[in-house]
C-alpha positions, -999 to +999 in steps of 0.1 A: +198-167+418+177-129+417+152-132+386+149-099+368+118-099+360+105-064+354+108-044+321+108-015+314+077-012+285+075+025+274+052+031+248+055+063+235+030+076+215+028+112+200+014+131+164+033+161+149+018+192+145+035+220+126+030+255+121+025+278+088+016+309+096-013+309+113-027+278+102-020+244+122-017+213+103-019+175+118+004+147+105+001+113+104+036+098+112+047+072+092+071+054+111+055+054+147+018+037+159-005+049+178-015+034+212-043+012+199-025-001+169+010-006+193-012-032+217-019-053+185+008-090+188+013-109+218+050-098+223+034-061+225+004-070+249+033-089+270+050-055+274+017-039+286+014-069+313+050-064+322+042-028+327+009-037+352+037-057+375+057-022+376+039-005+404+046-029+427+081-017+430+075+021+436+055+013+466+088+023+487+096+054+467+076+075+437+097+102+440+072+118+465+067+096+499+089+066+512+053+040+516+073+010+513+051-019+520+053-034+547+061-006+568+034+013+558+012-009+577+032-020+605+034+019+622-002+014+627-002-016+647+014-026+678+053-040+669+069-010+650+073+024+664+073+052+632+115+059+643+133+087+621+143+120+630+115+132+649+074+133+650+083+158+618+100+134+601+076+113+577+051+125+597+022+110+576+040+075+595+032+095+631+000+111+621-009+074+609+007+056+642-015+079+665-043+076+644-051+113+639-042+114+600-047+145+579-059+146+541-030+170+539-006+140+555-012+107+546+002+083+526-010+093+494+016+080+471+003+045+482-031+059+463-012+069+437+008+041+429-018+019+431-041+031+405-010+032+385-006-003+390-051-006+382-042+016+347-018-006+333-038-038+346-069-020+325-051-018+296-043-055+294-080-061+292-089-030+266-065-041+240-063-077+243-091-082+219-073-064+192-043-095+195-044-120+170-013-140+174-017-154+206-032-180+217-061-186+237-047-204+265-021-174+269-046-153+262-066-161+296-030-164+310-021-133+302-056-118+309-059-137+345-025-124+355-036-085+349-068-094+367-050-108+400-026-073+400-055-051+392-072-071+422-042-064+442-037-032+439-072-025+447-069-044+481-047-020+492-070+009+485-098-012+499-081-020+529-063+017+536-100+040+528-128+016+518-148+038+500-128+046+471-139+053+432-141+013+410-130+013+374-126-019+356-125+009+321-097+035+324-110+069+325-114+094+299-112+134+304-121+152+324-110+116+345-141+113+373-156+084+385-185+080+410-174+064+447-180+031+458-185+018+484-159-005+505-189-033+501-191-029+463-157-029+459-151-061+475-185-076+455-168-067+423-129-077+433-138-110+446-157-119+417-128-114+395-107-133+416-129-163+413-132-162+373-091-158+372-088-186+396-110-210+380-106-199+340-069-182+338-046-212+332-028-197+363+000-223+372+001-231+407+040-221+411+060-202+387+084-220+370+123-212+367+128-183+349+093-165+357+097-164+392+079-129+400+048-135+383+012-141+395+006-177+403-026-197+412-012-199+444-008-159+451-043-154+434-051-177+458-038-160+491-053-129+480-086-142+477-084-160+513-068-122+526-098-105+515-127-131+518-115-131+559-112-099+561-146-091+544-158-117+571-171-134+540-191-165+554-201-171+525-171-182+508-150-194+541-151-230+524-139-214+493-109-201+503-104-232+529-107-253+498-081-231+474-055-234+504-058-266+511-050-271+470-019-254+476-010-274+507-023-305+486-003-296+455+031-302+470+045-275+451+055-257+486+067-265+520+081-244+547+121-244+547+135-255+573+164-228+581+143-200+589+172-176+588+186-181+555+147-176+540+153-140+545+185-138+532+185-129+491+204-160+486+171-179+506+149-161+480+122-179+459+127-207+481+097-234+484+081-214+513+074-181+485+041-179+468+045-145+463+070-119+466+079-076+454+114-087+432+142-059+440+174-068+430+209-050+430+230-069+402+234-039+377+202-015+391+202+018+380+172+032+399+185+064+410+170+097+426+160+115+389+149+080+380+134+062+409+101+046+389+131+023+370+138-014+379+161-018+406+168-022+441+146-010+472+150+015+500+134-004+527+162-015+542+176+017+542+145+032+560+144+008+586+183+003+590+199+015+624+215+051+622+252+057+621+257+022+634+296+004+630+313-024+636+287-048+625+297-075+601+261-078+597+241-047+584+250-012+572+233+016+589+203+035+577+176+061+586+161+045+617+126+048+613+108+016+622+126+006+656+101-024+670+083-022+699+094-034+733+067-052+741+067-071+705+108-076+706+097-096+742+072-116+727+087-150+718+093-173+743+125-195+752+133-214+722+114-196+694+138-199+663+122-171+651+136-144+676+172-146+663+152-140+623+128-111+633+146-092+665+181-074+658+194-064+694+230-050+688+239-048+723+231-084+727+234-099+691+267-077+683+280-059+715+312-042+695+284-026+673+277+008+683+249+032+669+236+066+675+198+066+688+171+082+672+138+092+678+116+063+697+149+042+698+139+004+719+171-010+708+153-035+694+152-038+651+132-057+628+160-078+615+138-092+584+146-062+564+177-048+577+202-038+548+228-068+549+262-059+542+264-068+509+225-059+500+231-035+472+272-040+461+264-047+426+240-019+420+255+011+396+234+041+405+220+052+441+230+024+468+205+035+493+181+033+466+189-005+455+185-031+478+183-065+470+157-077+496+127-091+486+090-080+498+075-110+511+040-106+505+027-144+507+042-174+522+035-208+525+031-201+566+004-184+562-013-208+536-010-230+569-021-203+595-055-195+575-063-234+568-059-237+604-079-202+611-110-212+585-112-248+600-109-240+637-127-206+636-151-206+610-163-238+608-146-251+575-147-286+568-110-295+555-090-328+545-069-315+572-070-307+605-066-271+623-038-286+649-019-297+624-015-271+600-010-246+630+013-270+644+037-275+613+042-237+616+050-242+652+070-273+649+094-255+620+097-226+651+113-254+674+080-253+698+056-279+713+019-282+699-010-262+710-048-266+703-056-244+675-085-218+687-088-182+678-059-167+704-037-196+693-040-189+661-036-151+661-007-153+685+011-177+658+006-154+634+016-123+655+049-141+657+052-155+625+047-130+603+060-103+623+074-075+604+054-082+574+024-060+573-001-086+585-008-073+620-033-045+617-051-061+596-055-091+615-065-070+645-090-057+628-105-084+613-108-101+644-122-072+668-094-065+686-080-036+673-098-011+700-082-031+728-045-037+716-038-003+698-044+015+728-013+041+741-002+016+771+004-018+753+041-013+737+061-009+772+071+023+755+108+032+741+141+035+756+129+062+777+097+042+789+079+069+770+051+058+753+046+075+718+010+065+710-019+092+731-051+083+711-068+048+710-076+030+675-114+032+673-141+018+645-139+056+629-103+050+623-106+021+597-104+045+570-074+065+564-085+103+551-087+102+513-057+125+504-069+157+503-055+161+464-073+134+452-110+152+469-095+185+449-095+165+415-127+147+420-152+181+415-174+169+439-176+129+430-157+119+462-169+123+495-144+126+528-141+093+550-152+102+586-120+094+604 
């Protein structure tokens, strides 16, 4: 059953101002509280914590841009085209795909949403000292959750833009902050994560009814992701220790039914470590109120244009068609192919659709709009699909552990081969020896369409050789749409021009 964790916490502060001729009088309200007075109880600081979770749902549509995780990351890799109607439809996708993003045309809404989350997480830290009716254990837990959420938001900004404003205390007018280097941001965030993991009392897995909240395992996965992306050799062993704590906890395991895992009925399984939670039951997210709780627009975005005759999926807008190279990567007998790649001509010959731009005939089945995926919403159907966005799965934990042992020389309780081949066995494949190539290949297959591939290519030094025009085999007409190659200067996107303008000289544009 779907767990609706997100609560809309709206705390409004006001001061009554009235006029009498030319004389202004400020009147203190007798029934409304100032913000620093409001967050004075356990229940109210919990509202603040819940508010820090809310922006996770906003990446896909915040009233400005469609920037859903994982699609915003996938269009820069080699498994999905931007698609849509043409190169001007969600133009930021096409420019990012071709490594020619512009300050005026980039995924700027991600910047806005992430900093909204950071602001809210900071509020929990800011007001917690004034809360008196909370136990020490729950205080530590709430602060740890806020810290991990803040780290997650910074992680997205850090990977996309590198050199960003970093602050742990919310800014005051004129809201300016010095720009930190990517290395400095990493150094701050990783220490915060270590403290939250060590001292926050986070549960290894969320108990029933609290699914979607930050856990020890989620924090550990975020830690490993950042350490491995930074290539921080001093922390590789710690990252492995965390992975093996998850493995040894007995709280997580690979689910045997791959197909069910990607259905709403299979969410919050033993494989789920951290999801962005969406629901359709009573969902009232709408075009006029896009920040309210409910579902996601991602399935509609990647759905197939004018699809008819399918018993599995609704139609959609045709963004993110899979490249031929990705669709054809799976070896014979790999069970993951059926749950990752949907090919209407083969899987449902009676189904028809109208191809859109960059059509290949292959689509990412993991997030296609299920026929009943928004059946119980009560507002705008496009925005309220009940597909959770999978951020961390236990399969990735095993692959992280395999890499840290086999590639980075860490000492583990288990073997790299065993961790890698547990994932392959579930997929119906025979075992292989764990090394960089076999692990990276397995990550590609296992996590395809989940927003991991681009970052794997960068951190392993393979982006320059893989992200080139000829590697996608073209669309249905054989056209290759990527005309530029990735270079090291493309690691960080250009900072949105609106942020450069607002910073009054405190931000230096990335050399993109």
